[in-house]
N, C-alpha and C positions, 0 to 999 in steps of 0.2 A: 769416735762416734761419727757416723756419716751424716752429712747435712741433708735435710729434706729440701727437695727442690719445690719452689713455689711457682704456681701458675701466674701468668701475667696479670690476671685479675686480682689475685691475692697480693702481688707485689704493689699494685696500684692502691689497693685498700690500705696496706700497711704504711705506704708513704703518706697518704692523706692523714692517717692517724698520727704519724710523727709530727706533721706540720701543725696539727691541731684543727679543730673544727673552725670553719669560716664563720665570721660574724655575719648575722643577717644585715642586709643593706639598710642604712638609716632611711627614715621617711623623706628627708630632703634629697638624698641621692635618687630615690625612686621617683620623686616629683620631677627632678631635673631630667632623668632618662625619659619620663613620660612626655615632657614638653618637647624634648629633642625629637622623639619619634613622631609626635603629632606634626611638628614642622616639616619633617621629612615626608609625611603623608600628604601634606598640603601641596607640596611641590612635585609629588610623584605623578608620572603620566603626562607631564608637560615639558616640552623642550624649552630650554632657556630658563626655566624656573621663574616665570613672570608671576609676581604676587597677585593673589585673587582680587584685591581692590582695584588694581590697574586694569585687569581683564574686565571687571564689571563696569568700570568707568568707560573703557573703550567700547564696550557693547552698548551702553547707554547713549554714548555720543553717536554711534552708528545709527541706532534707532531714531534718534532726534533728527539727524541729517536726512535720513530717508523719509521721515514722516512730515517734515515741514512743508514741502511743496503740496502734499495732499491736504494738509491742514489749511494752508493758505487758500487753495482752490475751494475748499468747503466753505470757508469764511466768505469768500467772494460770492459764491452761489447763494448762501444764506442771506447776505446783505442785499443782494439784487432781488431775491424773492421777497424779502421783507419790505423793500422800497415799493414794489408793485402792490403788495397786500396793503401797505399803509395808504397808498394812493387810492385804492378802491374803497377803503374804509372812510378816508377823509372825503372822498367824492360823495359818498352817501350822506355824510353829516353836512357837508357844504351845501348840498341841494336843499336841505331843510332850513339852513340859515341864510342862504342866498349869497354867500361869498366863499372864497378859497383861502382866506388868510388863516393859515394853520395856527399861528400864535393866538389869534383871537378865538379860533374854534376850540383850542385847548382850554382857554379860560371859560368859554361858554358851555362846554360839554364835559361833565365829570366822567362819563363812560369813555370818552376819548383819552382823557388824562390817564385813566386807569389802564388802558390798553397800550399806552406809550409812555411808560414811566421814565425812559431815558431821553425824552424830548427836551431840547434846550435851545434858546434863541441865540442868534449870532450876536456879535458885539454891537452891530448896528440895530439889532432888534427886528430887522426886516425879514430875515429868513429863520427857519427852524431846522435844527439838526436832529435826525432820528436814526440811530443805529447805522452810522456810516454814510448817510446820505443827507444832503441839503434839500429842503422843500421850500418852494416859493411860487407866487403867482407868475405866470408867463403869459405872453400875448401871442396869439396866432397871427401870422401875416395876412391870412384871409379874413381876419376879424374874429372877435370872440376871445374868451379867456380860457385858461386851463391852469391846473396845478401841476408843477413840474418837480421832478426829483433827479438829482445828479450826484455822483460820488463826492464825498468830502476830500478824498485823495485818490484820484483815478489809478486803478491797478492795485491799490492797497486796501481800500475800504469798499470798492465796488467798481463795476465797469460800465454797465448799461445806464442810459438815461431814460426816464419815463415821463409821460404826461397823461393826465386824465382830463378830458375836455368837459365843457359845461353840459354836453349831452351824454356824459358818462362813457365815452369811448376811450379806451386805453391804447396808447401807442408806445412803442419801444424803439430806441436808437442804440446801435452798438457803440456809439460815442467815440471810441478811439482816442480819447483824451481831449476832445473838443471842449467839454465842460468838466471842470474839476475844481472843487473847493470854492471859496469866495472870490478868488482871483479871476476865475473863468466861469461865471454863473450862466445858467440857462435863462435867457430873457425872452427872446423872440423865436418862435418856432415856425418853420416852413415845412409842413408835413410832406412835401414832395421831395425833400432832401434827406433820404435815408431813414425816415420814420416808417415803421411797419405797424399795422394794427395787431394788437396782442389780445389773446382770449382772456 
């Protein structure tokens, strides 16, 4: 009796029937294959396979380094503008009370305390610090008094120095580090030496 010839497809079918049906994959092997493929997906498309947390950390560090100079410049501008605004406000209050002693004015005027909640006296009690600037009475070499403001730490908390005179004129000096902190206070002012009238 002649043998029937089988097509390749039929031969393949009969071989798999002889071996028996494959068992379905267990759930643990499916999970393992799923985790493996998701890890491969995370690293796909990147050369070197740098893990995502390191990339995010590097990106965050880059943003921080690029942003810090801008942030610092903004803080200096805000502190400088705040010193000027504080001088104008205190000048108005000082006129009503007849003196420039900011510490005493803060005790006498509740509205002033409310507008300057971060005001604090120096260790000697003579000066008052408000938002990165020291404030104190200063003497004009031409006679008369003024309230002065200079940075607590030049270049870090502010740059310009300011005064408001008894007649409510505001002057600004680019400072350049002449007056900084309690060690180099603003005491005597010669308006002819670098001071400019400010609006």
